[in-house]
N, C-alpha and C positions, 0 to 999 in steps of 0.2 A: 334649230337645224336647218342648215342649208344644204342641198344637192349640188354637188359640183361635178360639171362633165370633163373628162379629160380628152384633149383630140388624138387620135390614134399615132400619131407622130412622137407624143410623148408618153405612151402608155407602158413603154419599157422602163421609165423613171418610175411607174407608178404601181409595178407589179404585176400589169397587166389591166388592172381596174381602170374602166372606162368611166365608171362614174363613182363618187363616194359622198359620203358623209361629213360635211364640217361644220363647226361652231364658229362663231363670230358677229358681231353687231355693225361690221362695217366688211367692205371688199378685203383691206388688208388684214384683217383678224383671219376672216375666211382662210384666205392665203396663208397666212402664218398656219393656222391648224394644218393644212395640207401638208406645208413643207416640215413639220414636226414629223408625219408618219411618212412623209418620201421627201428626205433632205436633196436629193439631188435633181428634184423638179426644180427647185430654188434659182439655178443659175442659167436653167432653161425657161424660165417663165420672168424673170427679172434681172434688169442689166446692174449692172456696179453702183448705181445711184438708187436703186429700186424701185424703179419703173419699170411697167412691164415693155417687154421686147416690142419693137414696133411690128414684127411680123405675127405680133399676136393680136388679137382682140378677145373683148371680152363682153358677155351678151348677160343681162339679168331680164329672166322672163321674157326671151326673145326681142330684147332690146340693147342695141349697141350701146355700151357705157362709155363715158369719155374717159380720158386717163386717168382721170382721179382717182384714186384708191382709198377715199375717204367716202366714199359712197355707202349709203346705212341699206343694212341687210333686216329683212325679216323671218322670222322661222316659215320656214315653207318655201321660200325663193328657190328661184333655178339660176345659178351662176352657170356658165358655158365660157371654158376656154377653147377660143378657134385659130388654128392657125390660118394666116391670110395665103388664099391661092397666089403662085404667080403664074405668069404665062408669056406667050410671045406671038 
């Protein structure tokens, strides 16, 4: 089991949940498990090609991940979706 944290801006699509338990051996599998529970999150997290939107970042145990969704996960990992901040 992996704990996945959802940013505030996406919580309306996760029933208000800020953190959920997901299963998967890779980031892609964990996201698919998330999308099974909340299908509306898919379009907000992944683009048409299946890549993470550029305005989102993924962190695994406080380390930013590259865009590769094949990053392996282990039981007990913490995955976090972070919405990039914009400013001016």
